[in-house]
GUGU-613834 format. One record per residue (C-alpha): residue in one letter; z, y, x. Coordinates in steps of 0.25 Angstrom, whole numbers, padded with zeros to 4 digits, always signed. Layout:
# residues N
AZYX
...
***
This chain:
# residues 528
M+0000+0000+0000
S-0003+0014+0005
M+0008+0023+0010
E+0003+0034+0000
I+0006+0024-0012
H+0020+0022-0007
Q+0022+0037-0005
L+0017+0040-0020
I+0027+0030-0025
H+0038+0036-0017
K+0034+0049-0023
M+0035+0044-0037
F+0048+0038-0035
D+0053+0051-0029
G+0048+0060-0040
V+0039+0068-0031
I+0025+0063-0034
T+0015+0073-0038
P+0006+0071-0051
E-0006+0068-0042
E+0001+0058-0034
F+0006+0051-0046
A-0008+0050-0052
Q-0012+0044-0038
L-0001+0034-0039
Q-0004+0031-0053
A-0018+0028-0050
E-0014+0019-0039
M-0005+0011-0047
K-0016+0009-0058
R-0026+0005-0048
D-0017-0004-0039
P-0007-0014-0043
A-0001-0015-0029
V+0003+0000-0031
R+0009-0003-0044
E+0017-0014-0038
L+0021-0006-0026
Y+0026+0005-0036
Y+0034-0005-0044
E+0040-0011-0031
Y+0045+0003-0027
A+0050+0006-0041
A+0058-0008-0041
M+0064-0005-0028
E+0068+0009-0031
Q+0075+0004-0043
R+0081-0009-0037
L+0085-0005-0023
Q+0088+0010-0024
F+0093+0013-0038
R+0096-0001-0045
L+0089+0004-0057
G+0090-0009-0065
R+0105-0009-0065
H+0106+0005-0070
A+0095+0003-0080
A+0102-0009-0086
Q+0115+0000-0087
A+0109+0013-0093
G+0096+0008-0100
V+0082+0014-0099
A+0081+0029-0099
G+0072+0036-0110
L+0060+0044-0106
S+0066+0057-0108
E+0077+0054-0098
L+0067+0049-0088
R+0059+0062-0090
L+0071+0070-0086
I+0074+0062-0074
R+0060+0063-0069
Q+0061+0078-0070
R+0073+0078-0062
K+0066+0069-0052
R+0054+0079-0051
T+0044+0068-0054
I+0030+0071-0058
K+0025+0076-0072
V+0012+0069-0076
A+0004+0073-0089
S+0000+0059-0093
L+0004+0046-0087
T-0002+0032-0089
A+0006+0021-0093
L+0007+0016-0079
A+0012+0030-0074
A+0022+0030-0085
S+0028+0017-0081
I+0029+0022-0067
L+0037+0034-0071
L+0046+0026-0080
A+0050+0017-0069
I+0053+0029-0060
G+0061+0036-0071
L+0069+0024-0073
S+0073+0024-0058
L+0076+0039-0058
L+0084+0038-0071
F+0096+0031-0063
I+0094+0037-0049
K+0097+0050-0042
D+0087+0056-0033
T+0084+0049-0020
P+0087+0058-0008
Q+0073+0063-0003
Q+0077+0069+0011
L+0084+0064+0024
E+0090+0071+0036
Y+0085+0068+0050
A+0090+0070+0064
Y+0084+0068+0077
A+0087+0065+0091
P+0086+0074+0103
G+0072+0076+0108
T+0066+0072+0095
K+0053+0079+0090
Y+0048+0078+0076
E+0041+0086+0065
L+0046+0087+0051
T+0037+0091+0039
H+0041+0092+0025
A+0033+0089+0012
E+0026+0101+0005
G+0036+0107-0005
T+0048+0102+0002
G+0054+0115+0004
E+0064+0120+0014
V+0071+0109+0021
D+0084+0112+0027
G+0089+0104+0039
P+0084+0091+0045
L+0079+0085+0032
M+0067+0077+0028
K+0063+0078+0014
M+0054+0069+0005
G+0040+0070+0012
S+0045+0076+0025
R+0038+0070+0037
M+0044+0069+0051
V+0036+0066+0064
V+0044+0062+0076
T+0037+0063+0089
Q+0049+0059+0098
G+0063+0056+0097
T+0071+0050+0085
V+0075+0055+0071
E+0086+0050+0062
L+0084+0051+0046
K+0095+0051+0037
F+0091+0048+0022
E+0101+0052+0011
S+0100+0038+0006
G+0108+0034+0019
V+0096+0029+0026
R+0095+0032+0041
A+0083+0031+0050
V+0081+0033+0065
I+0067+0035+0069
S+0060+0036+0083
A+0048+0044+0086
P+0036+0044+0085
A+0039+0044+0070
D+0033+0049+0057
M+0041+0049+0044
T+0040+0055+0030
L+0051+0054+0020
L+0044+0049+0007
S+0058+0049+0000
G+0072+0047+0002
S+0070+0032+0003
V+0056+0031+0010
L+0052+0035+0024
Q+0038+0035+0028
M+0036+0032+0043
P+0022+0029+0048
E+0028+0030+0063
G+0041+0029+0069
R+0052+0019+0073
A+0064+0020+0063
W+0077+0013+0061
F+0083+0014+0047
D+0097+0011+0041
V+0097+0010+0026
P+0110+0009+0018
R+0111+0000+0006
E+0110+0012-0003
A+0096+0015+0002
I+0090+0002+0000
G+0075+0003-0002
F+0073+0014+0008
K+0058+0013+0013
V+0051+0016+0026
L+0035+0017+0025
T+0027+0015+0038
K+0012+0014+0039
E+0012-0001+0037
V+0025-0005+0030
E+0036-0001+0020
V+0050-0005+0023
V+0060-0006+0012
D+0074-0006+0016
L+0083-0017+0009
G+0096-0012+0015
T+0095-0012+0030
T+0093-0006+0044
F+0078-0007+0049
G+0068-0002+0059
V+0053+0002+0056
V+0043+0005+0067
S+0030+0012+0062
D+0020+0014+0073
P+0006+0019+0070
S+0000+0010+0082
A+0007-0003+0078
G+0013-0011+0067
D+0025-0006+0059
E+0038-0013+0062
V+0051-0016+0053
H+0064-0021+0059
V+0076-0024+0051
F+0090-0023+0057
Q+0099-0025+0045
G+0096-0029+0031
K+0082-0030+0025
V+0069-0023+0023
R+0057-0025+0015
V+0044-0022+0023
S+0030-0021+0016
T+0017-0018+0023
L+0009-0007+0017
A-0005-0012+0020
G-0013-0025+0022
E-0006-0037+0017
K+0006-0029+0012
A+0017-0039+0017
I+0031-0038+0012
Q+0043-0043+0020
E+0058-0042+0020
L+0065-0041+0033
S+0079-0044+0037
V+0088-0040+0048
G+0082-0044+0062
E+0068-0045+0056
A+0056-0036+0060
V+0041-0035+0056
L+0028-0029+0061
A+0018-0024+0051
N+0003-0025+0054
P-0009-0018+0048
R-0013-0030+0040
G+0000-0028+0032
K+0007-0040+0038
L+0022-0041+0044
S+0025-0049+0056
K+0039-0052+0062
I+0043-0045+0075
E+0056-0044+0083
D+0066-0035+0077
Q+0069-0024+0087
E+0082-0016+0082
G+0084-0011+0096
S+0071-0003+0096
F+0076+0007+0085
L+0085+0019+0087
T+0096+0019+0076
E+0102+0032+0080
L+0097+0045+0085
P+0097+0045+0101
Q+0102+0056+0109
A+0089+0058+0116
L+0074+0054+0115
P+0072+0039+0115
H+0072+0035+0130
V+0076+0025+0141
H+0084+0029+0153
F+0085+0021+0166
S+0097+0026+0174
F+0097+0015+0184
D+0112+0017+0186
Q+0116+0003+0184
E+0111-0010+0192
G+0105-0019+0181
E+0105-0008+0170
F+0095+0003+0174
M+0093+0008+0159
S+0104+0017+0153
D+0098+0021+0140
D+0088+0017+0130
T+0084+0024+0117
L+0070+0020+0117
T+0063+0016+0103
G+0055+0004+0101
V+0062-0004+0112
D+0072-0015+0107
D+0078-0018+0121
L+0073-0010+0133
S+0075-0017+0146
Y+0069-0017+0160
Q+0068-0026+0172
C+0066-0023+0187
H+0054-0030+0195
G+0054-0033+0210
A+0066-0030+0218
R+0078-0025+0210
P+0077-0010+0211
Q+0089-0004+0218
L+0098+0007+0213
R+0100+0020+0221
E+0108+0033+0219
G+0100+0041+0209
V+0101+0055+0203
F+0111+0049+0192
G+0118+0037+0196
K+0108+0026+0202
A+0093+0026+0202
L+0083+0015+0203
Q+0076+0013+0217
L+0063+0006+0217
N+0058+0000+0230
G+0043+0003+0228
Q+0040-0012+0232
D+0042-0021+0220
N+0052-0016+0210
F+0051-0008+0197
L+0057-0008+0183
E+0051-0012+0170
T+0056-0010+0156
N+0052-0017+0143
W+0048-0004+0137
R+0034-0001+0134
G+0036+0014+0136
V+0032+0026+0128
M+0018+0022+0121
G+0006+0030+0116
D+0007+0045+0118
K+0021+0046+0114
P+0029+0056+0122
R+0038+0051+0134
S+0047+0057+0145
V+0050+0050+0158
L+0061+0056+0167
F+0067+0050+0180
W+0072+0053+0194
I+0064+0048+0205
R+0066+0048+0221
M+0055+0043+0230
P+0054+0042+0245
E+0041+0048+0251
A+0030+0039+0246
R+0017+0046+0251
K+0007+0036+0256
G-0001+0037+0269
R-0016+0039+0270
D-0018+0024+0272
V-0011+0020+0259
E-0018+0019+0246
Q-0015+0027+0233
G-0006+0021+0223
S+0005+0025+0213
H+0019+0021+0209
T+0024+0022+0195
I+0038+0028+0192
V+0038+0025+0177
G+0027+0020+0168
W+0022+0011+0156
G+0010+0008+0148
M-0004+0002+0151
Q-0010+0005+0164
R-0025+0005+0162
S-0035+0000+0173
G-0043+0010+0181
S-0056+0007+0175
T-0065+0018+0169
M-0062+0013+0155
E-0047+0012+0156
N-0042+0023+0165
K-0043+0034+0155
F-0033+0027+0146
N-0019+0033+0145
N-0010+0021+0142
K+0001+0021+0152
W+0012+0031+0156
T+0016+0031+0171
I+0024+0041+0180
H+0019+0037+0193
L+0016+0042+0208
D+0002+0042+0214
Y+0001+0040+0229
S-0010+0044+0238
P-0011+0046+0253
N-0001+0056+0259
R+0003+0062+0246
Y+0016+0061+0239
P+0016+0052+0226
M+0010+0060+0215
L+0017+0060+0201
N+0007+0055+0191
I+0010+0054+0176
S+0000+0045+0170
F-0004+0041+0156
G-0015+0032+0161
G-0029+0039+0163
F-0022+0052+0162
W-0011+0057+0171
Y-0004+0069+0177
Y-0002+0071+0192
F+0009+0079+0198
P+0005+0082+0213
G+0017+0092+0214
V+0028+0082+0211
V+0034+0076+0224
L+0043+0064+0221
D+0043+0056+0235
D+0053+0065+0242
D+0065+0056+0241
Q+0072+0065+0231
W+0076+0063+0217
H+0067+0070+0207
H+0067+0070+0192
V+0054+0068+0185
A+0052+0070+0170
V+0038+0066+0164
I+0036+0069+0149
Y+0023+0066+0141
T+0024+0073+0127
G+0014+0065+0120
E+0006+0077+0117
S-0007+0083+0123
D-0009+0097+0128
E-0021+0107+0124
K-0030+0099+0134
G-0027+0086+0128
L-0019+0081+0140
P-0005+0074+0138
V+0007+0083+0139
L+0015+0079+0151
K+0028+0086+0157
L+0034+0083+0170
Y+0047+0088+0176
L+0051+0086+0191
D+0066+0088+0194
G+0067+0096+0180
V+0056+0105+0182
A+0043+0105+0174
V+0031+0102+0182
P+0018+0110+0178
I+0007+0101+0173
T-0007+0107+0174
D-0022+0102+0174
S-0020+0098+0189
N-0010+0087+0185
V-0020+0080+0176
T-0028+0068+0180
S-0035+0058+0172
W-0046+0048+0171
E-0056+0051+0159
K-0047+0056+0148
L-0046+0048+0136
L-0045+0058+0124
D-0042+0057+0110
A-0049+0064+0098
Q-0042+0077+0101
G-0045+0077+0115
R-0032+0073+0120
V-0029+0063+0132
M-0025+0050+0125
V-0011+0045+0129
K-0008+0031+0124
T+0002+0023+0133
L+0001+0008+0129
E+0010-0003+0131
K+0008-0012+0143
S+0018-0010+0155
P+0032-0007+0151
M+0039+0005+0156
S+0042+0003+0171
V+0048+0010+0183
G+0041+0009+0197
A+0029+0000+0194
R+0014+0003+0191
L+0008-0001+0178
S-0002-0012+0179
R-0015-0012+0172
E-0016-0027+0172
A-0014-0034+0159
D-0004-0044+0164
E+0005-0035+0172
S+0013-0023+0169
Y+0015-0017+0183
H+0008-0017+0196
Q+0015-0026+0207
E+0014-0015+0217
G+0015+0000+0218
F+0030+0001+0215
L+0038+0014+0215
R+0048+0017+0226
A+0058+0027+0221
G+0071+0029+0215
I+0071+0031+0200
D+0083+0037+0192
E+0086+0041+0177
L+0073+0037+0171
Y+0071+0041+0157
V+0059+0037+0148
V+0060+0045+0135
E+0052+0043+0122
G+0048+0058+0120
V+0047+0071+0127
V+0060+0076+0134
D+0061+0091+0136
E+0065+0099+0148
E+0079+0099+0144
T+0080+0084+0144
V+0072+0083+0157
L+0083+0092+0164
S+0094+0085+0157
L+0090+0071+0161
M+0087+0076+0175
K+0101+0084+0177
Q+0110+0076+0168
N+0103+0063+0166
T+0105+0064+0151
F+0097+0070+0139
P+0102+0083+0135
K+0112+0084+0123
R+0106+0089+0111
K+0110+0090+0096
***
């Protein structure tokens, strides 16, 4: 069933449908038995789960038509000059439910974590909105960070970017994109979430929904039960219990997947989602992980066990440049989503003589390393912060998307001193269509001009922008070069020799205040 039909039915129950929309719904119900069946299902559920209409009707009897008209006037329902028998039966059913029920709250309060970026628009005619509220028809698009929604019914949701959501009613949230955790109290049974592929109806539970425009939608149940219905194709319906999860495909089928409760945030974090490697404890390099989409982030060391040395804050990781590096099980930030990578680095002099071939050493990287062929070298499917070597020249910092990269010839890192580096990709393009990048060295912004830009043939989108699409292949690593070979993630040579301390990888754009706070205090700034 199309999303539009669902929305029309919701508007009818909420008493805000226009005469034109009512005529459209009426025509659809006449034409398609499936639409009529869907309406009756909604009506039954509203009566049974939310309002217990049957029990009240048995006690009070059936209201007269005059009483129904008064109730409908209070509910701001439509006035139609003439109704067919079908329309009259629809209005009667709605009137019966409204006879015994007070208005369902049609708004919610929201809050957001520090660093969150969002845009909120309200439906036409909403009027002035005082405070952090979403009214019926309000749409929120979150490009980074985390928001919390608190419905007046008691439902609470924590939603991670990127997300796009519209409040259809006090009990229905439309979410074509987002990773969301929902906690629904017993009084709010029947709460619904609509994605592009599924409808999720709560049956008294805690559950998670993943809606990704580039992949199938997912539903995970952590407590209680939900009913999942696909909205296209075969229109499968399945009831899920605690510990179960399903993936929807474009054909309308539901397939079981592993439940991943740990990949959902249940509270607002104190900063943007991130992972922090402090390297302070032997055997436990990672000190903080609030990433989304990762059930259990872990890492392993390859080659000789890396040594710990004195760092800027506590201990630091020392890589030998011969055979060791660190590999995680996290795929990294994908697509063109914003990202920030911050770390301290200390390198001995690493300039190569004239008889040594050029090469590169990766500091941090992930994604798909393409081959150097003419066909593939223009793709931007990876993300690496690495150093390029050439005879008798200091290692040059290179921030690479794949076939497009930024060189920084003025940045010197191989002087055996600790330097703080912050690399930020905003996910945006400038007026020339180039990816917007920011670089800070020891807390000072490094100017970026056309002289920093290098690329193979640029791969542009329809708007003339360089296409950035980091793809999954080699997980995030420290100190190893990504491999283009299908059967390996990293090269078996060309390892980094350096000390690394306080490595942060952030899902989103950090500002200068955050850069300085992490450099000076090794903490995110305290914000309300």
